[in-house]
C-alpha positions in Angstrom: 0.0 0.0 0.0 1.2 3.5 -0.9 1.3 5.5 2.4 0.6 8.7 0.5 -2.9 7.5 -0.2 -3.6 7.6 3.5 -2.7 11.3 3.8 -5.5 13.6 5.0 -7.7 15.0 2.3 -8.7 18.2 4.0 -8.3 20.1 7.3 -11.2 18.2 8.9 -9.8 14.7 8.0 -8.8 13.7 11.6 -9.8 10.1 10.7 -6.9 9.8 8.3 -4.5 11.0 11.0 -5.8 8.4 13.4 -5.2 5.7 10.8 -1.6 7.0 10.2 -1.0 7.0 13.9 -1.3 3.2 13.8 1.5 3.0 11.3 5.2 2.6 12.2 7.7 5.5 12.0 9.4 3.7 9.2 6.2 3.8 7.2 5.6 7.4 7.9 9.1 8.8 7.5 8.6 9.5 3.7 5.5 11.6 4.3 6.9 13.9 7.0 7.0 16.9 4.6 3.4 16.5 3.7 2.3 16.1 7.3 4.2 19.2 8.3 2.1 21.2 5.8 -1.0 20.4 8.0 0.6 22.6 10.7 0.4 25.8 8.5 -2.7 26.9 10.5 -3.0 25.9 14.2 -6.7 26.6 14.0 -7.4 23.7 11.6 -9.0 20.7 13.4 -6.3 18.5 12.0 -3.4 20.5 13.3 -3.2 19.1 16.9 -3.6 15.5 16.0 -0.9 15.9 13.3 1.4 17.5 15.9 0.8 14.5 18.3 1.7 12.2 15.5 4.9 14.1 14.5 6.2 14.3 18.1 7.1 10.6 17.8 9.9 11.6 15.5 11.8 14.0 17.8 15.0 15.3 16.4 14.2 13.8 13.0 11.9 16.7 12.6 14.7 19.3 12.8 15.4 19.5 9.0 11.6 19.8 8.3 11.2 22.5 10.8 14.3 24.3 9.4 12.6 24.1 6.0 9.6 26.0 7.4 11.9 28.7 8.7 13.5 28.9 5.2 10.1 29.5 3.6 9.8 32.8 5.5 6.0 32.1 5.9 5.7 33.8 9.2 2.2 32.4 9.9 3.4 28.9 9.5 6.5 29.7 11.6 4.2 31.1 14.3 2.0 28.0 14.4 5.1 25.8 14.4 6.6 27.8 17.3 3.5 27.8 19.4 2.6 24.3 18.6 5.0 21.6 17.6 8.3 23.3 18.6 7.0 24.3 22.0 6.2 20.6 22.7 9.6 19.2 21.6 12.3 18.1 24.1 14.9 20.7 25.0 17.6 18.9 23.0 15.6 19.5 19.9 15.2 23.2 20.9 19.0 23.4 21.2 19.3 22.1 17.7 17.0 24.9 16.5 18.8 27.6 18.4 20.6 29.1 15.4 17.3 29.4 13.5 15.6 31.0 16.5 18.4 33.4 17.0 18.3 34.4 13.3 14.7 35.4 13.7 15.5 37.4 16.8 18.6 39.1 15.3 17.6 39.5 11.6 13.8 39.2 11.4 11.9 39.7 8.2 9.3 42.5 8.2 6.6 39.8 8.4 8.3 38.1 11.3 8.3 41.4 13.1 4.6 42.0 12.4 3.8 38.5 13.5 5.7 39.2 16.8 7.6 36.0 16.7 10.2 37.4 19.1 7.6 37.2 21.8 7.3 33.5 21.3 11.0 32.8 20.7 12.6 34.7 23.6 11.0 32.5 26.3 12.1 29.4 24.4 15.7 30.7 24.2 15.6 31.5 27.9 14.9 27.8 28.6 18.3 27.0 27.1 
């Protein structure tokens, strides 16, 4: 079975996420980028269940999170910071420290408007 056929169809498709949660990490690894896309809006019903699923991957998520930071999509960054990233273990946060510091030191205009520093500074203070 192609695991991609099991991906959620829309922001309300929590049932698909529940089915994916029963799969092994090895089976899910290839669809991590697609799952990360469901975190673009923390208000979507699917967002929290996808976060719960992704947390199983720990530091394997770092490159995917760094990709989100590279997109400069400040809304996605915000929801990643207040959702998934805030729930990761401290060792993962340490791995993201250069990315978080970049946002503090050289934010884009959008990152300033989104007030990402208010979310990031408390995270950096934990380190």
